[in-house]
DRENNUBA-988586 format. One record per residue (C-alpha): residue number from 1; residue in one letter; x, y, z. Coordinates in steps of 0.2 Angstrom, whole numbers. Each point is the difference from the previous one (the first is absolute). Layout:
+-----+--------+-------+-------+-------+
: num : residu :     X :     Y :     Z :
+-----+--------+-------+-------+-------+
: NUM :      a :     X :     Y :     Z :
...
+-----+--------+-------+-------+-------+
***
This chain:
+-----+--------+-------+-------+-------+
: num : residu :     X :     Y :     Z :
+-----+--------+-------+-------+-------+
:   1 :      m :   238 :   847 :   603 :
:   2 :      p :    11 :    15 :     2 :
:   3 :      a :    -6 :    17 :    -6 :
:   4 :      v :    -1 :     5 :   -16 :
:   5 :      d :    16 :    12 :     3 :
:   6 :      e :    11 :   -15 :     7 :
:   7 :      e :    -5 :    -9 :   -15 :
:   8 :      r :     5 :    11 :   -15 :
:   9 :      p :    16 :     6 :    -4 :
:  10 :      h :     2 :    21 :     1 :
:  11 :      l :    -4 :     8 :   -17 :
:  12 :      a :     5 :    18 :     7 :
:  13 :      t :    18 :     4 :   -11 :
:  14 :      v :     7 :   -13 :   -14 :
:  15 :      t :    16 :    -3 :    13 :
:  16 :      s :   -12 :    -7 :    14 :
:  17 :      f :    -9 :    -9 :   -13 :
:  18 :      w :    14 :   -10 :    -4 :
:  19 :      t :     5 :    -3 :    18 :
:  20 :      a :   -19 :    -6 :     2 :
:  21 :      a :     0 :   -10 :   -14 :
:  22 :      w :    14 :   -12 :     4 :
:  23 :      w :     0 :    -1 :    19 :
:  24 :      g :   -20 :    -1 :     0 :
:  25 :      f :    -4 :   -11 :   -16 :
:  26 :      i :    15 :    -8 :    -8 :
:  27 :      g :     9 :     0 :    15 :
:  28 :      s :     0 :   -19 :     5 :
:  29 :      d :    18 :     1 :     6 :
:  30 :      k :    -3 :    11 :    13 :
:  31 :      v :   -18 :    -5 :     7 :
:  32 :      d :    -8 :   -17 :    -8 :
:  33 :      c :   -19 :    -4 :     0 :
:  34 :      q :     3 :   -18 :    -2 :
:  35 :      d :   -14 :    -6 :    11 :
:  36 :      g :    -1 :   -16 :    -8 :
:  37 :      s :    18 :    -5 :     5 :
:  38 :      p :     4 :    -9 :    18 :
:  39 :      s :    13 :    15 :     1 :
:  40 :      s :   -13 :    14 :     2 :
:  41 :      q :   -12 :    -9 :    11 :
:  42 :      a :     8 :     6 :    15 :
:  43 :      a :     3 :    19 :    -2 :
:  44 :      p :   -12 :    12 :     3 :
:  45 :      r :   -13 :     6 :   -11 :
:  46 :      s :     6 :    16 :    -1 :
:  47 :      a :    19 :    -4 :    -3 :
:  48 :      r :    -6 :   -13 :   -13 :
:  49 :      c :    -7 :    10 :   -14 :
:  50 :      g :     6 :    17 :    -5 :
:  51 :      r :    -6 :    -2 :   -18 :
:  52 :      p :   -15 :    11 :    -3 :
:  53 :      c :   -14 :   -15 :    -1 :
:  54 :      v :   -18 :     2 :    -1 :
:  55 :      v :   -15 :   -11 :     1 :
:  56 :      v :   -12 :    -2 :   -13 :
:  57 :      p :   -12 :   -12 :    -7 :
:  58 :      l :     6 :   -17 :    -6 :
:  59 :      m :    -8 :    -4 :   -16 :
:  60 :      l :    -5 :   -18 :   -10 :
:  61 :      c :    -7 :     3 :   -16 :
:  62 :      a :    -6 :   -15 :   -14 :
:  63 :      a :    -9 :    -4 :   -14 :
:  64 :      a :    -7 :   -17 :    -6 :
:  65 :      l :     9 :   -10 :   -15 :
:  66 :      g :    16 :    11 :     4 :
:  67 :      s :     2 :     5 :    16 :
:  68 :      l :    14 :    13 :     6 :
:  69 :      v :     1 :     0 :    17 :
:  70 :      t :    10 :    15 :     9 :
:  71 :      l :     5 :     6 :    17 :
:  72 :      r :     7 :    17 :     2 :
:  73 :      l :     9 :     8 :    15 :
:  74 :      q :     4 :    17 :    -1 :
:  75 :      k :    11 :    15 :     8 :
:  76 :      a :     5 :    16 :    -6 :
:  77 :      g :    16 :     7 :    -1 :
:  78 :      a :     6 :    18 :    -6 :
:  79 :      v :     8 :     3 :   -16 :
:  80 :      l :     4 :    15 :   -13 :
:  81 :      t :   -10 :     0 :   -13 :
:  82 :      t :     9 :    12 :   -11 :
:  83 :      v :    17 :   -13 :     1 :
:  84 :      p :    -3 :   -14 :   -10 :
:  85 :      m :    16 :    -9 :     3 :
:  86 :      s :     4 :     3 :    19 :
:  87 :      p :    12 :    -7 :    14 :
:  88 :      y :   -17 :    -7 :     8 :
:  89 :      h :    -4 :    -9 :   -15 :
:  90 :      d :    16 :    -8 :    -2 :
:  91 :      r :    -3 :    -8 :    18 :
:  92 :      l :   -18 :    -7 :    -5 :
:  93 :      q :     6 :   -17 :     4 :
:  94 :      s :   -13 :   -14 :     3 :
:  95 :      s :    -2 :     0 :    19 :
:  96 :      v :   -12 :   -17 :    -1 :
:  97 :      r :     9 :   -12 :    10 :
:  98 :      f :    -5 :   -19 :     0 :
:  99 :      f :     3 :   -11 :    16 :
: 100 :      p :    -8 :   -17 :     7 :
: 101 :      s :   -14 :     4 :    10 :
: 102 :      r :   -11 :    -8 :    15 :
: 103 :      a :   -16 :     4 :   -11 :
: 104 :      s :     5 :    -9 :   -15 :
: 105 :      e :     5 :   -17 :    11 :
: 106 :      v :   -18 :    -1 :     7 :
: 107 :      l :   -11 :    10 :   -14 :
: 108 :      g :    11 :    -2 :   -16 :
: 109 :      e :    -8 :   -13 :   -11 :
: 110 :      l :     7 :   -17 :    -3 :
: 111 :      s :    16 :    -1 :    -8 :
: 112 :      v :     2 :   -11 :   -17 :
: 113 :      k :     9 :   -14 :     9 :
: 114 :      e :   -12 :     2 :    15 :
: 115 :      v :   -15 :    -3 :   -15 :
: 116 :      q :     9 :   -13 :    -9 :
: 117 :      e :     3 :   -11 :    17 :
: 118 :      i :   -17 :     2 :     8 :
: 119 :      s :   -10 :    -4 :   -17 :
: 120 :      a :    10 :   -15 :    -2 :
: 121 :      w :    -2 :    -6 :    17 :
: 122 :      f :   -18 :     2 :     1 :
: 123 :      m :    -2 :    -8 :   -18 :
: 124 :      l :     9 :   -14 :     8 :
: 125 :      q :   -10 :    -2 :    15 :
: 126 :      t :   -17 :     2 :    -8 :
: 127 :      g :     3 :    -7 :   -18 :
: 128 :      a :    -7 :    17 :    -8 :
: 129 :      a :     5 :     5 :   -16 :
: 130 :      p :     9 :    17 :    -3 :
: 131 :      c :   -16 :     4 :   -10 :
: 132 :      r :   -14 :    -6 :   -12 :
: 133 :      a :    11 :    -6 :   -15 :
: 134 :      f :   -12 :   -12 :    -5 :
: 135 :      e :   -18 :    -2 :     1 :
: 136 :      n :     0 :   -15 :    11 :
: 137 :      v :    10 :    10 :    15 :
: 138 :      s :   -11 :     0 :    15 :
: 139 :      t :    13 :     8 :    13 :
: 140 :      w :    11 :    14 :    -4 :
: 141 :      l :     6 :    15 :     5 :
: 142 :      a :    -7 :    15 :    -7 :
: 143 :      g :     1 :    19 :    -2 :
: 144 :      p :    10 :    13 :     2 :
: 145 :      s :    -2 :    -2 :    19 :
: 146 :      a :     5 :   -18 :    -2 :
: 147 :      v :    16 :     1 :    12 :
: 148 :      e :     2 :    17 :     9 :
: 149 :      l :     6 :     7 :    17 :
: 150 :      l :   -13 :    -2 :    14 :
: 151 :      r :     3 :    14 :    11 :
: 152 :      p :     2 :    -1 :    17 :
: 153 :      p :   -11 :     8 :    13 :
: 154 :      k :     3 :    18 :     3 :
: 155 :      a :     3 :     2 :    18 :
: 156 :      e :    16 :   -14 :    -2 :
: 157 :      t :     5 :     9 :   -15 :
: 158 :      l :    -1 :    17 :     9 :
: 159 :      a :    10 :    -6 :    14 :
: 160 :      y :    15 :    -6 :   -11 :
: 161 :      l :     0 :    15 :   -11 :
: 162 :      d :     2 :    12 :    16 :
: 163 :      g :    13 :   -15 :     8 :
: 164 :      k :   -11 :    -4 :    14 :
: 165 :      g :    -3 :   -19 :    -5 :
: 166 :      v :     6 :   -13 :   -10 :
: 167 :      k :    -2 :    -3 :   -19 :
: 168 :      p :   -15 :    -8 :    -4 :
: 169 :      p :     1 :   -16 :   -11 :
: 170 :      r :    -4 :     2 :   -17 :
: 171 :      f :   -14 :   -11 :    -7 :
: 172 :      a :    -9 :    -2 :   -18 :
: 173 :      r :   -16 :     1 :    -7 :
: 174 :      v :    -6 :   -13 :   -12 :
: 175 :      t :   -13 :    -2 :   -11 :
: 176 :      m :    -5 :   -15 :    -8 :
: 177 :      v :   -15 :    -6 :    -9 :
: 178 :      t :    -8 :   -17 :     0 :
: 179 :      n :   -12 :    -5 :   -13 :
: 180 :      s :   -16 :     6 :    11 :
: 181 :      s :     8 :    17 :    12 :
: 182 :      v :    13 :    10 :     2 :
: 183 :      l :    12 :    -2 :    17 :
: 184 :      e :    11 :    11 :     8 :
: 185 :      f :    15 :    -7 :    11 :
: 186 :      k :    11 :     7 :    13 :
: 187 :      v :    18 :    -8 :    -5 :
: 188 :      g :    17 :     1 :    10 :
: 189 :      p :    12 :     5 :     8 :
: 190 :      v :     6 :     6 :   -16 :
: 191 :      e :    18 :     2 :     8 :
: 192 :      d :     0 :   -19 :     5 :
: 193 :      l :   -11 :   -11 :   -14 :
: 194 :      s :     5 :   -16 :    11 :
: 195 :      k :   -10 :     6 :    14 :
: 196 :      a :   -15 :     7 :   -11 :
: 197 :      k :   -19 :    -4 :     2 :
: 198 :      i :   -14 :     3 :   -11 :
: 199 :      s :   -15 :     7 :    10 :
: 200 :      e :   -18 :     5 :    -6 :
: 201 :      l :    -4 :    20 :    -2 :
: 202 :      v :   -16 :    -3 :   -11 :
: 203 :      p :   -10 :   -15 :     4 :
: 204 :      k :    -5 :   -10 :   -16 :
: 205 :      g :   -16 :     4 :    -8 :
: 206 :      a :     2 :    19 :     7 :
: 207 :      i :     8 :     4 :   -17 :
: 208 :      p :   -12 :    -5 :   -14 :
: 209 :      y :     9 :    -9 :   -17 :
: 210 :      s :    -8 :    14 :   -10 :
: 211 :      k :     9 :    14 :     9 :
: 212 :      r :    16 :    -9 :    -3 :
: 213 :      p :    17 :    10 :    -4 :
: 214 :      g :    11 :    -1 :   -14 :
: 215 :      f :    -3 :     2 :   -19 :
: 216 :      e :     8 :   -13 :    -8 :
: 217 :      e :   -14 :   -11 :    -3 :
: 218 :      t :    -6 :    15 :   -13 :
: 219 :      w :    12 :   -10 :   -14 :
: 220 :      f :   -12 :   -16 :     2 :
: 221 :      v :   -13 :    10 :    -9 :
: 222 :      k :    11 :     2 :   -16 :
: 223 :      p :    -9 :   -17 :    -8 :
: 224 :      i :   -18 :     8 :     6 :
: 225 :      y :     3 :    16 :   -11 :
: 226 :      d :     9 :   -11 :   -15 :
: 227 :      a :   -15 :   -12 :     1 :
: 228 :      v :   -12 :    16 :    -2 :
: 229 :      v :    10 :     7 :   -13 :
: 230 :      t :     3 :   -16 :   -10 :
: 231 :      e :   -20 :    -4 :     2 :
: 232 :      l :    -4 :    20 :    -7 :
: 233 :      g :    12 :    -5 :   -15 :
: 234 :      a :     8 :    10 :   -13 :
: 235 :      s :   -19 :     4 :    -7 :
: 236 :      l :    -4 :    12 :    13 :
: 237 :      l :    17 :     5 :     7 :
: 238 :      v :    11 :     0 :   -16 :
: 239 :      k :   -15 :    10 :    -9 :
: 240 :      a :     0 :    14 :    14 :
: 241 :      f :    17 :     1 :     4 :
: 242 :      g :    12 :    -7 :   -13 :
: 243 :      p :    13 :   -15 :     2 :
: 244 :      i :     6 :     4 :    17 :
: 245 :      w :    -4 :   -15 :     9 :
: 246 :      p :    11 :   -13 :     3 :
: 247 :      q :   -13 :   -14 :     5 :
: 248 :      l :    -6 :     1 :   -17 :
: 249 :      a :     5 :    -4 :   -17 :
: 250 :      g :     7 :    15 :   -11 :
: 251 :      y :     8 :     8 :    15 :
: 252 :      d :    13 :    14 :    -5 :
: 253 :      p :    12 :     5 :    13 :
: 254 :      s :     3 :    17 :   -12 :
: 255 :      r :   -18 :     7 :     4 :
: 256 :      g :     3 :    -1 :    18 :
: 257 :      t :    -5 :   -15 :    14 :
: 258 :      v :   -16 :    -2 :    11 :
: 259 :      s :     3 :    -3 :    18 :
: 260 :      f :    -9 :     2 :    15 :
: 261 :      l :     3 :     9 :    18 :
: 262 :      p :   -10 :   -10 :    16 :
: 263 :      r :    -7 :    13 :    11 :
: 264 :      n :    -8 :    -4 :    18 :
: 265 :      d :   -18 :     3 :     2 :
: 266 :      p :    -1 :     7 :    17 :
: 267 :      l :   -19 :     4 :    -4 :
: 268 :      a :    -4 :   -19 :     1 :
: 269 :      p :   -13 :    -8 :    12 :
: 270 :      r :     7 :    -6 :    17 :
: 271 :      g :     6 :   -18 :    -1 :
: 272 :      t :     2 :     3 :   -19 :
: 273 :      r :    18 :     3 :   -10 :
: 274 :      r :     2 :     7 :   -15 :
: 275 :      i :    10 :     8 :   -14 :
: 276 :      r :    -2 :    10 :   -14 :
: 277 :      i :    10 :    -2 :   -16 :
: 278 :      k :     4 :    16 :   -10 :
: 279 :      s :     5 :    -4 :   -19 :
: 280 :      v :    15 :    11 :    -5 :
: 281 :      v :     8 :     0 :   -17 :
: 282 :      v :    21 :     1 :     2 :
: 283 :      p :     7 :    10 :   -16 :
: 284 :      p :    13 :    -7 :    -9 :
: 285 :      a :    18 :     7 :     0 :
: 286 :      p :     6 :    12 :     1 :
: 287 :      s :   -13 :     4 :    14 :
: 288 :      r :     4 :    -5 :    17 :
: 289 :      p :   -11 :   -13 :     5 :
: 290 :      d :    -7 :    10 :    14 :
: 291 :      a :    -9 :    10 :   -15 :
: 292 :      q :   -13 :   -12 :     4 :
: 293 :      w :    -9 :    11 :    14 :
: 294 :      l :    -3 :    11 :   -13 :
: 295 :      n :    -9 :   -12 :   -11 :
: 296 :      p :   -15 :    -9 :     8 :
: 297 :      l :   -10 :   -13 :    -9 :
: 298 :      p :   -19 :     1 :     3 :
: 299 :      l :    -2 :   -18 :     6 :
: 300 :      d :    -1 :    -3 :    16 :
: 301 :      m :    -5 :   -15 :    12 :
: 302 :      e :    -1 :    -4 :    19 :
: 303 :      v :     4 :   -15 :     6 :
: 304 :      n :    -5 :    -8 :    16 :
: 305 :      i :    15 :    -8 :     9 :
: 306 :      t :    -8 :    -5 :    19 :
: 307 :      a :     3 :   -18 :    -3 :
: 308 :      w :    17 :    -9 :     5 :
: 309 :      n :    -5 :   -10 :   -15 :
: 310 :      v :     5 :     7 :   -16 :
: 311 :      s :   -10 :   -10 :   -10 :
: 312 :      e :   -16 :     8 :     9 :
: 313 :      w :     5 :    20 :    -5 :
: 314 :      s :   -11 :     6 :   -13 :
: 315 :      i :    -3 :    15 :   -12 :
: 316 :      n :   -15 :     9 :     7 :
: 317 :      h :     1 :    17 :    -8 :
: 318 :      i :     6 :     4 :   -18 :
: 319 :      t :    -1 :    17 :    -8 :
: 320 :      f :     4 :     5 :   -20 :
: 321 :      c :     1 :    17 :    -6 :
: 322 :      n :    -9 :     6 :    15 :
: 323 :      q :   -16 :   -12 :    -4 :
: 324 :      g :    -7 :   -13 :    13 :
: 325 :      p :     4 :    -7 :    12 :
: 326 :      f :    -1 :   -18 :    -8 :
: 327 :      d :     2 :   -15 :    13 :
: 328 :      s :     9 :    -9 :   -14 :
: 329 :      p :    10 :    -1 :   -17 :
: 330 :      k :   -15 :   -10 :    -5 :
: 331 :      t :   -12 :    14 :     3 :
: 332 :      l :    10 :    14 :    -6 :
: 333 :      l :     2 :    -9 :   -16 :
: 334 :      q :   -18 :    -5 :     0 :
: 335 :      a :    -2 :    21 :    -1 :
: 336 :      y :    12 :     1 :   -13 :
: 337 :      s :   -10 :   -13 :   -12 :
: 338 :      k :   -14 :     9 :     2 :
: 339 :      g :     4 :    16 :    -3 :
: 340 :      q :    -1 :     7 :    16 :
: 341 :      l :    18 :     4 :     4 :
: 342 :      q :     8 :    15 :    -7 :
: 343 :      i :    19 :    -1 :    -5 :
: 344 :      c :    11 :    15 :     6 :
: 345 :      n :    13 :     8 :   -11 :
: 346 :      a :    14 :    -1 :    13 :
: 347 :      t :    19 :     9 :    -3 :
: 348 :      f :    13 :    -5 :     6 :
: 349 :      s :    14 :    15 :    -2 :
: 350 :      a :     3 :    14 :    11 :
: 351 :      g :     7 :    11 :   -15 :
: 352 :      h :    14 :    10 :     7 :
: 353 :      w :    -3 :    -4 :    18 :
: 354 :      d :     7 :   -14 :     7 :
: 355 :      t :    10 :    -7 :    16 :
: 356 :      p :    19 :     8 :     0 :
: 357 :      q :    10 :   -10 :   -11 :
: 358 :      r :    17 :     9 :     8 :
: 359 :      e :     7 :    -3 :    17 :
: 360 :      s :     8 :    12 :    12 :
: 361 :      p :    19 :    -3 :     2 :
: 362 :      r :     5 :   -10 :    15 :
: 363 :      g :    10 :     8 :    13 :
: 364 :      t :    15 :    -8 :    11 :
: 365 :      l :     0 :   -16 :     9 :
: 366 :      r :   -11 :     0 :    16 :
: 367 :      n :     7 :     5 :    16 :
: 368 :      e :    -5 :   -15 :     9 :
: 369 :      s :    -4 :    -2 :    19 :
: 370 :      h :    -6 :   -14 :    11 :
: 371 :      h :    -2 :    11 :    16 :
: 372 :      n :   -18 :     6 :    -1 :
: 373 :      g :     1 :    13 :    15 :
: 374 :      v :     2 :    17 :    -6 :
: 375 :      s :     8 :    15 :     9 :
: 376 :      w :    -1 :    18 :    -7 :
: 377 :      g :     0 :    15 :     9 :
: 378 :      p :   -11 :     0 :    16 :
: 379 :      w :   -10 :   -15 :    -8 :
: 380 :      s :     2 :   -18 :     0 :
: 381 :      f :   -11 :   -14 :    -6 :
: 382 :      s :    -1 :   -19 :    -7 :
: 383 :      v :    -4 :    -3 :   -16 :
: 384 :      t :    -7 :   -17 :    -7 :
: 385 :      q :   -12 :    -6 :   -14 :
: 386 :      r :   -15 :   -11 :     4 :
: 387 :      p :    -3 :   -13 :   -13 :
: 388 :      s :   -20 :     4 :    -4 :
: 389 :      t :    -1 :    19 :     6 :
: 390 :      g :    17 :     5 :    -6 :
: 391 :      i :    11 :    14 :     9 :
: 392 :      a :    -1 :     3 :    19 :
: 393 :      v :    12 :    12 :    12 :
: 394 :      t :    -1 :    -6 :    19 :
: 395 :      d :     8 :    10 :    16 :
: 396 :      i :     0 :    17 :    -6 :
: 397 :      r :     8 :    10 :    10 :
: 398 :      f :     4 :    18 :     3 :
: 399 :      r :    14 :     4 :    10 :
: 400 :      g :    -1 :   -16 :     8 :
: 401 :      e :   -18 :     2 :     5 :
: 402 :      r :   -10 :   -11 :    -9 :
: 403 :      i :   -16 :     6 :   -11 :
: 404 :      v :    -5 :   -14 :   -11 :
: 405 :      y :     1 :   -19 :     4 :
: 406 :      e :    -4 :    -4 :   -16 :
: 407 :      l :    -6 :     9 :   -16 :
: 408 :      a :    -4 :   -10 :   -14 :
: 409 :      l :   -14 :    -4 :   -15 :
: 410 :      m :   -14 :   -11 :     4 :
: 411 :      d :    -7 :    -2 :   -19 :
: 412 :      s :    -1 :    10 :   -16 :
: 413 :      q :   -15 :    -2 :   -12 :
: 414 :      a :    -5 :     4 :   -17 :
: 415 :      i :   -17 :     2 :    -4 :
: 416 :      y :    -6 :     1 :   -18 :
: 417 :      g :   -18 :     6 :    -3 :
: 418 :      g :   -11 :    -6 :   -14 :
: 419 :      s :   -15 :    -9 :    -3 :
: 420 :      l :    -5 :   -16 :    12 :
: 421 :      r :    11 :   -10 :    -9 :
: 422 :      d :    13 :    11 :    -4 :
: 423 :      q :     3 :     7 :    16 :
: 424 :      f :    15 :    -9 :    11 :
: 425 :      m :    11 :     4 :    16 :
: 426 :      y :    18 :    -4 :     4 :
: 427 :      s :     5 :    -4 :    17 :
: 428 :      d :    18 :     0 :    -2 :
: 429 :      s :     5 :    -8 :    15 :
: 430 :      a :    -9 :   -16 :    -7 :
: 431 :      y :    14 :     1 :   -14 :
: 432 :      t :    14 :     7 :    10 :
: 433 :      m :     6 :    17 :     1 :
: 434 :      s :    19 :    -5 :     0 :
: 435 :      q :     3 :   -16 :   -10 :
: 436 :      w :    -5 :     3 :   -18 :
: 437 :      s :    12 :    15 :     0 :
: 438 :      t :    19 :     0 :    -4 :
: 439 :      s :    15 :     8 :     8 :
: 440 :      l :     0 :    17 :    -2 :
: 441 :      e :    12 :     8 :   -12 :
: 442 :      p :    13 :    13 :     2 :
: 443 :      g :    -3 :    17 :    -9 :
: 444 :      v :   -17 :    -7 :    -6 :
: 445 :      d :    -9 :    -3 :    18 :
: 446 :      c :    11 :     8 :    11 :
: 447 :      p :    15 :    12 :     0 :
: 448 :      d :    17 :    -7 :    -4 :
: 449 :      k :     5 :     2 :    18 :
: 450 :      a :   -14 :    -9 :    10 :
: 451 :      t :     2 :   -15 :    10 :
: 452 :      y :   -11 :   -15 :    -4 :
: 453 :      l :    -7 :   -11 :    14 :
: 454 :      s :    -6 :   -20 :    -5 :
: 455 :      a :   -15 :   -12 :     1 :
: 456 :      a :    -5 :   -17 :    -4 :
: 457 :      n :   -10 :    -4 :   -16 :
: 458 :      w :    -7 :   -17 :    -4 :
: 459 :      m :   -16 :     6 :   -11 :
: 460 :      g :     7 :    10 :   -15 :
: 461 :      p :     2 :     9 :   -11 :
: 462 :      d :     8 :   -16 :    -9 :
: 463 :      m :    -6 :   -12 :    14 :
: 464 :      s :   -20 :     4 :     0 :
: 465 :      r :    -5 :   -15 :    -8 :
: 466 :      r :     9 :   -11 :    13 :
: 467 :      p :     3 :     7 :    17 :
: 468 :      d :    11 :    -9 :    10 :
: 469 :      p :     6 :     9 :    17 :
: 470 :      r :    16 :   -16 :     1 :
: 471 :      e :     5 :    11 :   -16 :
: 472 :      a :     0 :    17 :     8 :
: 473 :      q :    11 :    13 :    -7 :
: 474 :      e :     7 :    15 :     6 :
: 475 :      f :    -5 :    16 :    -9 :
: 476 :      w :     2 :    19 :     3 :
: 477 :      p :   -17 :    10 :     0 :
: 478 :      i :     6 :    14 :    14 :
: 479 :      c :    11 :    14 :    -4 :
: 480 :      v :     4 :    14 :    14 :
: 481 :      f :     9 :    15 :    -4 :
: 482 :      d :     1 :    19 :     5 :
: 483 :      w :    -5 :    13 :   -11 :
: 484 :      v :     1 :    20 :    -1 :
: 485 :      e :   -16 :     7 :    -9 :
: 486 :      d :     3 :    11 :   -14 :
: 487 :      h :    -8 :    14 :     8 :
: 488 :      e :    -1 :    11 :    16 :
: 489 :      i :   -15 :     0 :    13 :
: 490 :      w :     6 :    18 :     5 :
: 491 :      r :     7 :    14 :    -8 :
: 492 :      h :     3 :    17 :     3 :
: 493 :      m :    12 :    14 :    -9 :
: 494 :      d :     8 :    14 :    11 :
: 495 :      a :    15 :    11 :    -4 :
: 496 :      a :     2 :    -9 :   -16 :
: 497 :      q :     3 :   -16 :     7 :
: 498 :      s :   -14 :   -14 :    -3 :
: 499 :      r :    -2 :   -12 :    14 :
: 500 :      g :   -11 :   -17 :     4 :
: 501 :      y :    -3 :   -16 :     6 :
: 502 :      v :    -1 :   -15 :   -10 :
: 503 :      r :    -5 :   -18 :     6 :
: 504 :      k :     9 :   -14 :     1 :
: 505 :      t :   -10 :   -19 :     0 :
: 506 :      v :     3 :   -16 :     3 :
: 507 :      v :    -9 :   -12 :   -11 :
: 508 :      v :    -5 :   -18 :     3 :
: 509 :      r :    -6 :    -6 :   -17 :
: 510 :      s :    -9 :   -18 :    -7 :
: 511 :      i :    -8 :    -1 :   -16 :
: 512 :      a :   -12 :   -14 :    -1 :
: 513 :      t :    -6 :    -8 :   -17 :
: 514 :      v :   -17 :    -7 :     0 :
: 515 :      g :    -8 :   -10 :   -12 :
: 516 :      t :    11 :     5 :   -16 :
: 517 :      l :     5 :   -18 :    -4 :
: 518 :      e :    -1 :   -10 :   -17 :
: 519 :      v :   -12 :   -13 :    -2 :
: 520 :      f :     4 :    -8 :   -17 :
: 521 :      g :    13 :   -11 :    -4 :
: 522 :      g :     8 :   -15 :     9 :
: 523 :      w :    -5 :    -3 :    17 :
: 524 :      g :     8 :   -11 :    14 :
: 525 :      t :    -2 :   -10 :    16 :
: 526 :      c :     7 :     6 :    18 :
: 527 :      d :     9 :   -18 :     0 :
: 528 :      g :    10 :     9 :   -11 :
: 529 :      h :    -5 :   -10 :   -19 :
: 530 :      e :    -7 :     7 :   -14 :
: 531 :      r :   -18 :    -6 :    -6 :
+-----+--------+-------+-------+-------+
***
């Protein structure tokens, strides 16, 4: 990295400032820093980059249930803080450029077409279903990693990235569940399925059935939940909470509707798989359905779903108004008949506090790119989206020198405190930190002039109950844009002139929605037919 004085434009006088700002920061017509483009690789490092560029740490930040992932690369440029509309600002056009990169070829996730073709081919060879749509399905593809890229060996990849080796063939990792275990296979080469083979990555029995990925099975608990509500009956539930139960006589939807939210139980004993069911009230219109998150209902239960046979699933824990646990509806009703059960006074109104009823206006049409290589100043990198863990940035280089092989999230977690039965933890990658999202909106999620990159989606949100990799769709969960920050990072006033440095940043953004799906109403199957 050159000395600091070589990196910064001179600030001694106004006239020298304009010269330095144009030649040193904007001057792509004179000296460009496009290290990601083939034409710039041969030039000496000192000749390739004439812009003031500084290395700063890369930042990834995420929050569970709604994850905003942002990568920032920054550089400083001089401006006159006292001039609101200067020629410098007039020339601030986007310098982010997109190109087909070698990193995208070997480390970029499978395309929509590749996911479709591989899953269809694999299911034809093995007889596996695309998901567990019916209780008797015994072999199916499962989870956000059902069909994903199996990254090639690092040594071979680096050799190809540096032009010292051939391009490694692409293979897929396919996850299949049987009625006794979880299996992982290497499938490919992807480029020519007529020559493809299936080889075992994880031996049968290494991953127990209780650790199976996926969540579409949780919809099988709806009949179990309905049976509990029906057995408890109107004499208890309607008396306590009103006519908000679709399963019971006298149901009045104008008062709201009871629904339920299945949650995983990571604290279950080894070899056991349980889910916890949280009851909620969906208020009537004009409130939005997502207001259910503000209206929990104090009727919870646990369901043991360890067995493959759904008829063996059982209720092992019921709480009512924070009383219990009761091991069955019968024991709960016995406590009620003996006067040992208190009925709580639950209210289901948030008052003036509700979910937003107005939406932000949409912006312009998306500026879309199918090239995932990105060049910006002296930086170059490639962007992709992993099906389970979300955004990943690969082959990050500064002035042609690789400084990061891959920068990506492994997981995002939400850990909720409470009593023994109330606390729970979400591992978002088990649900997918990518595919429950929707395409980013210009003017809402990203600036109007941002460029959007695509990924494959076969799980959600509208496909969440019938995920089928054969029907993978393209969506646009990533945006890239450069941004001049709204404040200086250095300022000085002298001789009635104010001078300062502002910072220009390239932003790579992905917003992942995890766990905010509707769970009431009709539901479908992964063969496309309504049940």
